[in-house]
N, CA, C and O of each residue as an XYZ file, in Angstrom:
356
protein
N      65.479    188.486     58.006
C      64.481    189.201     57.252
C      63.639    190.035     58.215
O      63.275    189.572     59.296
N      63.338    191.254     57.815
C      62.488    192.137     58.606
C      61.166    192.335     57.861
O      61.142    192.493     56.640
N      60.076    192.321     58.620
C      58.741    192.458     58.057
C      58.133    193.785     58.501
O      58.314    194.180     59.653
N      57.411    194.490     57.611
C      56.770    195.750     58.006
C      55.633    195.503     58.987
O      54.915    194.508     58.891
N      55.482    196.426     59.932
C      54.388    196.324     60.896
C      53.471    197.537     60.801
O      52.271    197.385     60.572
N      54.022    198.749     60.974
C      53.209    199.951     60.855
C      54.101    201.178     60.688
O      55.306    201.131     60.936
N      53.475    202.282     60.261
C      54.152    203.568     60.148
C      53.418    204.548     61.050
O      52.197    204.680     60.972
N      54.171    205.237     61.909
C      53.591    206.221     62.819
C      53.474    207.578     62.136
O      54.037    207.784     61.061
N      52.743    208.508     62.758
C      52.502    209.832     62.188
C      53.789    210.617     61.929
O      53.830    211.445     61.018
N      54.840    210.370     62.717
C      56.108    211.088     62.526
C      57.017    210.398     61.507
O      58.204    210.711     61.418
N      56.458    209.459     60.741
C      57.143    208.689     59.704
C      58.055    207.594     60.248
O      58.851    207.028     59.499
N      57.950    207.288     61.546
C      58.702    206.157     62.092
C      58.116    204.869     61.529
O      56.926    204.594     61.679
N      58.969    204.089     60.882
C      58.596    202.778     60.361
C      58.922    201.734     61.422
O      60.022    201.727     61.977
N      57.981    200.867     61.699
C      58.200    199.787     62.659
C      58.222    198.482     61.874
O      57.290    198.160     61.137
N      59.317    197.737     62.053
C      59.467    196.442     61.413
C      59.835    195.418     62.478
O      60.245    195.778     63.582
N      59.686    194.144     62.141
C      60.036    193.088     63.099
C      60.692    191.927     62.364
O      60.517    191.755     61.158
N      61.439    191.149     63.104
C      62.116    189.981     62.556
C      61.186    188.780     62.521
O      60.048    188.840     62.986
N      61.686    187.703     61.968
C      61.047    186.404     62.117
C      61.344    185.929     63.545
O      62.071    186.600     64.277
N      60.804    184.809     63.936
C      61.108    184.267     65.266
C      62.533    183.711     65.248
O      62.912    182.942     64.365
N      63.301    184.124     66.245
C      64.687    183.697     66.385
C      64.775    182.758     67.578
O      64.426    183.138     68.696
N      65.237    181.539     67.349
C      65.422    180.568     68.432
C      66.828    180.757     69.001
O      67.820    180.637     68.281
N      66.900    181.051     70.288
C      68.200    181.242     70.935
C      68.128    180.724     72.363
O      67.311    181.194     73.154
N      68.982    179.758     72.697
C      69.012    179.166     74.040
C      67.631    178.681     74.465
O      67.188    178.949     75.582
N      66.962    177.972     73.577
C      65.625    177.410     73.824
C      64.575    178.477     74.108
O      63.567    178.198     74.756
N      64.802    179.687     73.631
C      63.843    180.778     73.819
C      63.539    181.404     72.463
O      64.425    181.549     71.620
N      62.274    181.775     72.264
C      61.875    182.440     71.032
C      61.956    183.943     71.219
O      61.366    184.502     72.143
N      62.705    184.599     70.316
C      62.878    186.053     70.372
C      62.377    186.683     69.086
O      62.358    186.051     68.030
N      61.974    187.937     69.193
C      61.629    188.757     68.040
C      62.324    190.102     68.233
O      62.274    190.685     69.316
N      62.968    190.587     67.182
C      63.613    191.896     67.207
C      62.663    192.888     66.548
O      62.178    192.642     65.443
N      62.394    194.008     67.218
C      61.527    195.051     66.672
C      62.387    196.284     66.440
O      63.120    196.729     67.324
N      62.280    196.829     65.225
C      63.126    197.953     64.808
C      62.253    199.170     64.503
O      61.220    199.058     63.843
N      62.684    200.325     64.991
C      62.012    201.601     64.758
C      62.979    202.478     63.974
O      64.146    202.594     64.348
N      62.507    203.102     62.881
C      63.394    203.934     62.077
C      62.619    205.109     61.492
O      61.534    204.948     60.933
N      63.213    206.308     61.638
C      62.575    207.539     61.153
C      63.587    208.312     60.314
O      64.725    208.504     60.742
N      63.182    208.761     59.115
C      64.114    209.545     58.300
C      64.367    210.922     58.918
O      63.472    211.528     59.505
N      65.599    211.399     58.774
C      65.986    212.741     59.210
C      66.750    213.400     58.070
O      67.014    212.768     57.047
N      67.107    214.671     58.246
C      67.892    215.376     57.230
C      69.264    214.747     57.039
O      69.842    214.843     55.956
N      69.789    214.108     58.074
C      71.143    213.549     58.018
C      71.174    212.027     57.917
O      72.250    211.432     57.969
N      70.022    211.392     57.774
C      69.984    209.932     57.716
C      68.741    209.385     58.375
O      67.625    209.587     57.897
N      68.946    208.676     59.498
C      67.827    208.043     60.190
C      68.041    208.057     61.696
O      69.169    207.955     62.178
N      66.925    208.186     62.441
C      66.910    207.855     63.863
C      66.542    206.380     63.919
O      65.705    205.918     63.143
N      67.163    205.638     64.831
C      66.925    204.198     64.906
C      66.834    203.738     66.352
O      67.501    204.273     67.237
N      66.005    202.747     66.567
C      65.930    202.079     67.864
C      65.575    200.626     67.600
O      64.820    200.317     66.678
N      66.127    199.737     68.419
C      65.883    198.312     68.234
C      65.719    197.662     69.601
O      66.508    197.892     70.517
N      64.677    196.845     69.716
C      64.377    196.191     70.986
C      64.194    194.697     70.760
O      63.655    194.261     69.742
N      64.659    193.927     71.738
C      64.587    192.476     71.681
C      63.502    191.993     72.639
O      63.553    192.244     73.843
N      62.520    191.293     72.071
C      61.462    190.689     72.876
C      61.817    189.234     73.128
O      62.436    188.634     72.249
N      61.483    188.624     74.236
C      60.536    189.071     75.248
C      61.163    189.874     76.391
O      60.451    190.276     77.311
N      62.478    190.116     76.356
C      63.128    190.806     77.473
C      62.883    192.310     77.481
O      63.137    192.971     78.489
N      62.392    192.859     76.372
C      62.266    194.312     76.213
C      63.631    194.971     76.425
O      63.748    196.012     77.073
N      64.650    194.336     75.862
C      66.028    194.805     75.988
C      66.356    195.676     74.778
O      66.322    195.213     73.638
N      66.680    196.961     75.046
C      67.039    197.875     73.969
C      68.474    197.609     73.562
O      69.388    197.713     74.380
N      68.675    197.265     72.294
C      70.014    196.953     71.810
C      70.556    198.065     70.909
O      71.705    198.009     70.471
N      69.717    199.084     70.632
C      70.142    200.243     69.848
C      69.167    201.381     70.099
O      67.953    201.188     70.033
N      69.688    202.559     70.385
C      68.873    203.779     70.442
C      69.748    204.912     69.915
O      70.749    205.270     70.537
N      69.371    205.471     68.774
C      70.102    206.589     68.181
C      69.111    207.621     67.665
O      68.345    207.341     66.743
N      69.121    208.805     68.251
C      68.305    209.904     67.751
C      66.940    210.064     68.386
O      66.345    211.137     68.283
N      66.424    209.044     69.035
C      65.124    209.146     69.696
C      65.311    209.608     71.136
O      66.286    209.244     71.794
N      64.366    210.416     71.620
C      64.414    210.904     73.000
C      63.948    209.813     73.956
O      63.369    208.812     73.536
N      64.206    210.018     75.248
C      63.742    209.074     76.268
C      62.223    208.961     76.254
O      61.676    207.877     76.455
N      61.541    210.084     76.015
C      60.080    210.082     75.967
C      59.578    209.258     74.779
O      58.604    208.516     74.907
N      60.237    209.386     73.625
C      59.835    208.601     72.459
C      60.072    207.114     72.699
O      59.243    206.286     72.323
N      61.186    206.774     73.314
C      61.483    205.375     73.612
C      60.460    204.816     74.600
O      60.090    203.646     74.505
N      60.004    205.628     75.535
C      58.964    205.180     76.471
C      57.662    204.881     75.723
O      56.986    203.901     76.038
N      57.306    205.702     74.748
C      56.113    205.438     73.930
C      56.291    204.121     73.175
O      55.356    203.325     73.079
N      57.495    203.892     72.641
C      57.769    202.631     71.952
C      57.646    201.449     72.908
O      57.107    200.404     72.545
N      58.148    201.619     74.132
C      58.058    200.542     75.126
C      56.598    200.180     75.387
O      56.247    199.002     75.450
N      55.755    201.193     75.539
C      54.331    200.944     75.766
C      53.689    200.261     74.562
O      52.869    199.357     74.719
N      54.063    200.695     73.362
C      53.554    200.063     72.155
C      53.980    198.598     72.107
O      53.180    197.725     71.770
N      55.242    198.330     72.447
C      55.735    196.956     72.453
C      54.957    196.090     73.446
O      54.591    194.957     73.134
N      54.712    196.620     74.619
C      54.001    195.831     75.636
C      52.581    195.495     75.198
O      52.096    194.392     75.451
N      51.921    196.434     74.547
C      50.539    196.168     74.146
C      50.438    195.385     72.841
O      49.364    194.882     72.509
N      51.540    195.271     72.092
C      51.517    194.578     70.804
C      52.429    193.359     70.741
O      52.549    192.747     69.680
N      53.075    192.989     71.840
C      54.051    191.892     71.816
C      53.438    190.607     71.255
O      54.077    189.911     70.465
N      52.219    190.293     71.654
C      51.589    189.067     71.157
C      51.416    189.105     69.636
O      51.508    188.070     68.974
N      51.168    190.290     69.084
C      51.022    190.413     67.632
C      52.367    190.280     66.921
O      52.449    189.681     65.849
N      53.416    190.838     67.517
C      54.744    190.684     66.910
C      55.102    189.199     66.805
O      55.630    188.758     65.784
N      54.817    188.436     67.850
C      55.102    187.003     67.815
C      54.204    186.289     66.795
O      54.669    185.419     66.058
N      52.943    186.652     66.758
C      52.011    186.030     65.809
C      52.465    186.276     64.376
O      52.541    185.344     63.576
N      52.768    187.531     64.052
C      53.148    187.861     62.680
C      54.553    187.358     62.343
O      54.828    187.010     61.194
N      55.435    187.321     63.330
C      56.775    186.781     63.088
C      56.701    185.298     62.745
O      57.480    184.803     61.931
N      55.770    184.597     63.364
C      55.625    183.156     63.113
C      55.069    182.856     61.728
O      55.354    181.801     61.160
N      54.275    183.780     61.178
C      53.654    183.503     59.877
C      54.229    184.340     58.740
O      53.641    184.397     57.661
N      55.364    184.987     58.964
C      56.019    185.712     57.880
C      55.504    187.104     57.635
O      55.516    187.570     56.496
N      55.051    187.783     58.667
C      54.619    189.180     58.538
C      53.125    189.337     58.399
O      52.386    188.361     58.269
N      52.690    190.593     58.428
C      51.279    190.950     58.295
C      50.893    190.842     56.833
O      51.630    191.296     55.959
N      49.742    190.245     56.561
C      49.239    190.213     55.204
C      48.544    191.531     54.914
O      47.601    191.916     55.604
N      49.023    192.218     53.883
C      48.433    193.504     53.497
C      47.722    193.324     52.180
O      48.305    192.862     51.200
N      46.442    193.697     52.166
C      45.643    193.529     50.940
C      45.979    194.571     49.921
O      45.404    194.579     48.832
């Protein structure tokens, strides 16, 4: 299951997974997706390694911005993944 996190000005939707237990380590997958005329640009990163497992359509500069966002928000991704997403009023 993927939970919504935020939408950026360029319409990139950021979502995250629940906590995934793998080899005694807790992981969260963060997905970035932006609509285009032909479909979607997509990027996916695995925390805590910051390992990019998918990048399609985003530039290196955009991925760097995502990396910085991930570093400053990693604790929140884990917090919200543990409780089933952000509560939106």
